[in-house]
C-alpha positions in Angstrom: 51.8 14.9 46.3 55.3 16.7 46.9 56.2 15.3 50.1 55.4 11.8 48.4 57.4 12.5 45.8 60.1 13.2 48.8 60.0 10.6 49.6 62.0 8.5 47.0 65.2 10.2 47.9 67.4 8.2 45.5 65.1 8.9 42.6 65.1 12.8 43.4 69.1 13.6 44.3 69.8 11.2 41.0 67.3 13.1 38.5 68.4 13.7 35.1 66.3 15.0 32.6 67.6 13.1 29.5 67.5 10.2 31.5 63.9 10.2 31.7 61.7 7.5 30.1 58.4 9.2 28.4 56.9 5.7 27.3 56.8 4.6 31.0 53.6 3.7 32.4 54.2 4.9 35.8 55.8 8.8 35.5 59.5 8.7 35.3 59.1 12.4 36.2 58.1 14.2 38.8 54.1 14.8 37.7 54.0 18.3 39.6 53.6 19.9 36.7 49.8 20.7 36.2 50.7 21.6 40.5 53.1 24.2 39.6 51.1 25.6 36.4 48.3 26.2 38.2 49.8 27.2 41.6 48.7 24.8 44.4 52.6 23.6 44.7 54.6 26.7 45.0 58.5 26.3 43.4 59.7 28.3 46.4 58.6 25.9 48.4 59.6 22.9 46.5 62.9 24.5 46.1 63.0 24.8 49.7 62.2 21.2 50.1 64.8 20.0 47.4 67.6 22.2 49.2 67.0 20.8 52.3 66.8 17.4 50.8 70.2 18.0 49.4 72.1 19.5 52.2 71.2 16.6 54.4 72.5 14.5 51.7 75.8 16.0 52.4 75.0 18.0 48.8 75.4 14.9 47.0 73.0 14.6 43.7 72.9 15.5 40.3 74.1 18.8 39.2 72.2 21.9 37.0 70.6 21.3 34.5 69.8 17.9 34.5 69.1 17.3 37.8 66.1 18.6 39.5 67.0 21.7 40.8 68.4 22.9 37.6 65.1 21.5 35.6 63.0 23.9 38.3 65.3 27.1 37.4 65.0 26.4 33.4 60.8 26.1 34.2 61.1 29.0 36.4 63.2 31.3 34.1 61.3 30.3 31.1 58.2 31.5 33.3 59.4 35.3 33.9 60.5 35.7 30.3 56.8 34.6 28.9 56.0 37.8 31.0 59.5 40.1 30.5 59.4 39.8 26.5 56.6 41.1 24.4 55.2 38.6 21.9 57.1 35.8 23.6 54.5 33.0 22.6 54.8 33.9 19.0 58.4 34.2 16.4 57.1 37.2 14.7 57.3 40.3 16.9 59.7 38.9 19.2 63.1 40.1 20.1 64.2 37.1 21.7 63.6 34.3 18.8 65.5 34.1 15.6 63.6 35.6 13.1 63.4 32.1 10.7 62.2 33.4 6.6 59.9 30.2 6.3 59.0 29.7 2.7 55.5 28.9 1.6 56.7 26.4 -1.4 53.2 23.8 -1.4 55.0 21.6 -3.6 57.6 20.8 -1.0 55.6 21.1 2.4 54.0 17.8 -0.1 56.4 16.3 -1.1 57.0 16.6 3.2 53.4 15.3 3.8 54.0 12.3 1.5 57.7 11.3 3.5 
């Protein structure tokens, strides 16, 4: 899957996350997330192949954080945080999460539900 994706060099080199189209019938991103998530694609291999492609293009590509390389960096950063921060998947007890005093006024919730 990675090799097939990297064949479209211009798409890879010009990748910019804010400019992708989530409503596209064809994947507008890499569609490699499940392979990274479940370990059938190594993020190190992905990084290595991206770096080779960028160097072969004289270093000309979109830049982090919007670039594909930047997106891989962000993914790995948050992945590592999920292991090192206790309660990362929750607000309460998560030391890096801003604690927001959410209200529980059901009248306001009902108004929100009704638009």
